[in-house]
C-alpha positions in Angstrom: 221.7 1.5 -96.0 218.0 0.4 -96.1 216.8 3.5 -94.3 218.9 5.8 -96.5 217.1 4.2 -99.5 213.9 4.7 -97.9 214.4 8.5 -97.4 215.6 8.8 -101.0 212.5 7.3 -102.3 210.5 9.6 -100.1 212.1 13.1 -101.4 210.2 14.6 -104.2 212.2 14.5 -107.7 215.3 12.7 -106.0 215.2 9.4 -108.3 214.9 11.2 -111.3 217.6 13.9 -110.3 219.9 10.9 -109.8 219.1 9.4 -113.4 219.8 12.9 -114.9 223.2 13.3 -112.9 223.9 9.8 -114.3 223.2 10.7 -117.9 225.4 13.8 -117.7 228.3 11.8 -116.3 228.0 9.2 -118.9 227.5 11.4 -121.9 230.2 13.7 -120.8 232.5 10.9 -120.4 231.9 10.1 -124.2 232.3 13.7 -125.4 233.8 16.2 -123.4 231.8 18.8 -125.5 228.7 17.8 -123.9 229.6 19.9 -121.0 230.1 23.1 -122.7 227.9 26.0 -121.8 226.5 26.3 -125.1 225.3 22.7 -125.2 223.9 22.8 -121.7 221.9 25.9 -122.7 220.7 24.2 -125.8 219.5 21.3 -123.9 217.7 23.2 -121.3 215.9 25.3 -123.9 215.0 21.9 -125.8 213.5 20.7 -122.7 211.4 23.6 -122.1 208.7 22.7 -124.9 208.2 19.4 -123.6 208.3 20.5 -120.0 205.4 23.0 -120.4 203.0 20.6 -121.7 204.2 18.0 -119.2 203.4 20.2 -116.4 199.8 20.5 -117.7 199.8 16.8 -118.0 200.7 16.2 -114.3 197.8 18.2 -113.2 195.4 16.0 -115.4 196.9 12.7 -114.3 196.9 13.9 -110.7 193.2 14.6 -110.9 192.6 11.2 -112.3 192.1 11.7 -116.1 194.6 11.8 -119.1 195.0 14.1 -122.0 196.1 12.8 -125.3 195.5 16.0 -127.4 198.3 18.1 -126.0 200.6 17.5 -129.0 198.2 18.3 -131.6 196.8 21.2 -129.8 200.4 22.3 -129.2 200.9 22.3 -133.0 197.5 23.8 -133.9 198.2 26.8 -131.5 201.6 27.4 -132.9 199.9 27.2 -136.5 197.1 29.7 -135.8 199.8 32.0 -134.2 201.6 31.8 -137.3 198.6 32.1 -139.5 197.7 35.1 -138.1 201.2 36.4 -138.5 201.1 35.8 -142.1 197.8 37.9 -142.4 199.9 40.7 -140.7 198.0 40.8 -137.7 199.9 42.3 -134.6 202.1 40.1 -132.7 200.2 40.3 -129.4 197.0 39.7 -131.0 198.2 36.6 -133.0 199.8 35.2 -129.6 196.3 35.7 -127.8 194.7 33.9 -130.8 196.8 30.9 -130.3 196.5 31.0 -126.5 192.6 31.0 -127.3 192.6 27.9 -129.4 194.6 26.0 -126.9 192.4 27.0 -124.1 189.4 26.3 -126.2 190.4 22.8 -126.9 191.0 22.2 -123.4 187.8 23.5 -122.1 186.2 21.6 -124.8 187.8 18.4 -123.6 186.9 19.1 -120.2 183.1 19.8 -121.1 182.7 16.7 -122.9 184.2 14.6 -120.1 182.6 16.0 -117.1 179.5 17.5 -118.3 178.5 14.7 -120.8 180.1 11.9 -118.9 182.4 10.5 -122.0 185.6 8.7 -121.7 188.8 11.1 -121.4 190.7 8.6 -123.4 188.1 8.9 -126.2 187.5 12.5 -126.0 191.0 13.5 -126.1 192.1 11.1 -128.9 189.2 12.4 -131.0 190.3 16.2 -130.5 194.0 14.9 -131.1 192.6 14.0 -134.6 190.5 17.2 -134.9 193.5 19.5 -133.9 195.9 17.7 -136.2 193.5 17.9 -139.1 192.9 21.6 -138.6 196.7 22.2 -138.6 197.0 20.6 -141.9 194.0 22.8 -143.5 195.9 25.8 -142.3 199.1 24.7 -143.7 197.2 24.1 -146.9 195.7 27.3 -147.2 199.0 29.2 -146.6 202.6 28.5 -145.7 203.0 28.9 -142.0 206.6 30.7 -142.2 208.2 33.7 -143.2 205.9 36.1 -141.2 207.6 36.1 -137.8 208.4 39.4 -136.1 211.4 40.6 -133.9 209.1 40.4 -130.8 208.1 36.9 -131.7 211.5 35.6 -132.4 212.4 37.1 -129.0 210.2 34.8 -127.1 212.5 31.9 -127.9 215.9 33.7 -128.7 215.7 36.7 -126.4 217.6 36.9 -123.1 216.9 38.3 -119.6 220.1 39.0 -117.5 222.1 36.9 -120.3 219.8 33.8 -119.5 217.6 32.8 -122.3 213.9 33.7 -121.9 212.5 30.2 -122.3 214.6 29.0 -119.4 213.6 31.9 -117.2 209.9 31.3 -118.3 210.3 27.6 -117.5 211.9 28.3 -114.0 209.2 30.6 -113.1 206.4 28.2 -114.4 207.8 25.3 -112.3 207.9 27.5 -109.3 204.3 28.8 -109.7 202.7 25.4 -110.6 204.7 23.8 -107.7 202.9 26.3 -105.4 199.6 25.9 -107.1 199.6 22.0 -106.7 201.1 21.6 -103.3 200.1 25.0 -101.4 196.6 25.9 -102.3 193.2 24.8 -101.7 192.8 23.9 -105.6 195.9 21.9 -105.6 194.5 19.7 -102.6 191.2 19.3 -104.5 193.1 18.1 -107.7 195.1 15.4 -105.5 191.8 14.5 -103.7 189.9 14.1 -107.0 192.4 11.8 -108.4 192.7 9.6 -105.1 188.8 9.1 -104.9 186.3 10.9 -106.8 183.6 9.6 -104.7 185.4 10.4 -101.6 186.3 14.0 -102.9 182.5 14.3 -103.8 181.4 13.5 -100.4 183.9 15.9 -98.8 182.1 18.6 -100.8 184.7 19.0 -103.6 183.1 19.8 -107.0 185.3 17.3 -109.1 183.8 18.2 -112.3 184.8 21.8 -112.1 188.2 20.8 -110.9 188.6 18.5 -113.8 187.3 21.1 -116.2 189.8 23.6 -114.8 192.9 21.2 -115.2 191.9 20.4 -118.9 191.7 24.1 -119.6 195.1 24.5 -118.1 196.5 21.6 -120.0 195.2 23.0 -123.3 196.6 26.7 -122.3 199.9 25.3 -121.4 200.0 23.4 -124.6 199.3 26.6 -126.6 202.2 28.4 -124.8 204.5 25.5 -125.6 203.4 25.6 -129.3 203.8 29.2 -129.6 207.2 29.4 -128.2 208.1 26.3 -130.5 206.8 28.2 -133.4 208.9 31.0 -132.5 212.0 28.9 -132.3 211.4 27.1 -135.5 210.3 30.3 -137.5 207.7 28.0 -139.0 205.0 25.6 -138.4 204.8 22.2 -140.2 201.6 20.2 -140.6 203.3 17.4 -138.2 204.2 19.8 -135.5 203.5 18.3 -132.0 203.2 14.8 -133.2 204.5 12.5 -130.6 204.6 15.4 -127.8 201.8 13.8 -125.9 203.9 10.7 -125.4 206.9 12.7 -124.3 204.6 14.8 -121.9 203.3 11.6 -120.4 206.7 10.1 -120.1 208.1 13.2 -118.3 205.2 13.2 -116.0 205.4 9.6 -114.8 209.0 9.6 -114.9 209.1 12.6 -112.4 206.9 10.9 -109.9 203.1 11.7 -111.1 201.1 8.6 -110.8 199.0 7.4 -113.7 196.4 6.1 -111.3 195.9 9.8 -110.1 196.0 11.5 -106.8 199.7 12.1 -106.7 201.8 14.6 -108.8 205.0 16.5 -108.6 206.0 19.4 -110.7 209.5 19.4 -110.0 209.9 15.8 -110.7 208.3 16.4 -114.1 210.5 19.5 -114.9 213.6 17.3 -114.1 212.2 14.3 -116.2 211.9 16.6 -119.2 215.4 17.8 -118.7 216.3 14.1 -118.7 214.5 13.4 -122.0 216.3 16.4 -123.6 219.7 15.2 -122.2 219.3 11.8 -123.4 218.1 13.1 -127.1 221.2 15.3 -127.3 223.5 12.8 -125.7 222.2 10.0 -127.8 223.2 12.0 -131.1 226.5 13.0 -129.7 227.1 9.3 -129.0 226.2 8.7 -132.7 223.2 6.8 -131.8 220.5 6.8 -134.6 217.7 9.3 -133.4 215.1 7.2 -134.4 215.6 5.0 -131.4 214.7 8.0 -129.2 211.0 7.3 -129.4 211.5 3.6 -128.4 213.3 4.9 -125.3 210.5 7.2 -124.4 207.9 4.4 -124.8 210.1 2.0 -122.6 210.8 4.7 -120.1 206.9 4.9 -119.3 207.0 1.2 -118.8 209.9 1.4 -116.6 208.7 4.3 -114.5 205.2 2.6 -113.8 207.2 -0.6 -112.7 209.4 1.5 -110.5 206.7 3.4 -108.8 204.7 0.3 -107.9 208.1 -1.4 -106.7 209.0 1.6 -104.6 205.6 1.9 -103.2 205.7 -1.7 -102.2 209.1 -1.3 -100.6 208.3 1.4 -98.7 205.1 -0.1 -97.4 206.9 -3.1 -96.5 209.4 -1.3 -94.6 207.1 0.9 -92.7 205.0 -2.5 -91.6 208.4 -4.0 -90.5 209.1 -0.9 -88.5 205.7 -0.9 -87.0 205.9 -4.5 -86.1 209.5 -3.8 -84.5 208.1 -1.1 -82.6 205.0 -2.9 -81.4 207.4 -5.8 -80.3 209.5 -3.6 -78.2 206.5 -2.5 -76.1 206.1 -4.9 -73.3 202.5 -5.3 -71.7 201.8 -3.9 -68.6 200.8 -6.3 -65.8 198.8 -5.7 -62.6 199.6 -7.6 -59.3 
């Protein structure tokens, strides 16, 4: 039984997958409509917006940093895209504009942190305020609604082979980023930078460039999520994106990415984002006041960190015990 638990703890995404399965069982027992195909599709689509920024957050955390600006950048990127649409800018150009804004904020974060040596916490907290303020200014200049085109709306409501486009996009993104983190030189450099920046530098890795790239990636993915969310809502409110940074951190940490850096999992992050969406919908179906949801998200971060520390200690103790047993079975050779 103990060896089974150890193997389970070592499987990427296994603990969060079990938690997701348990949540589905509980909520479906409370209301049979929970398992309807329409409801499951809604949950999957709702999870995509957090999943996308959480994947970017996973890269940042794995590199040994943190990005608190993703929620505000999400909102601003969606707002810029909608703002351009209200000015009759072609949809493709409006989307490119939104993507450029998100990427620019990511590059700004990375530059200030890696080139000027400023704290990642302070920098991203500041840019969170800047992005949030700029979104309010855009919303004040003109209402960010009523200008969506058919092609823009399709981004969140369109289908490919009867599967909602956001789900298809999320699936492809998870596969791509999993390979990027686990099967490329860049991915290994990201993990090495998070394990020990000094050791990675000694090994010839340009840690500053690695972190600059992951911040740019985080900003880009925040913009992607913001644009998809704007297409979903058909409008952008001044508070769009508020609290999304906490959900992104929660999804990354719940999925198995270490807050201390050096270890990340994209599959686990995706499963955790799906779990958060499942809990959000499930709590509503169960009649629980939705204002309790942020409380759960905050508590889940604490619980995930505690579980991560416990599981690492548990596996380490088990490995030491197994090593001692193996050594005791080796009898010393004697000479006559």
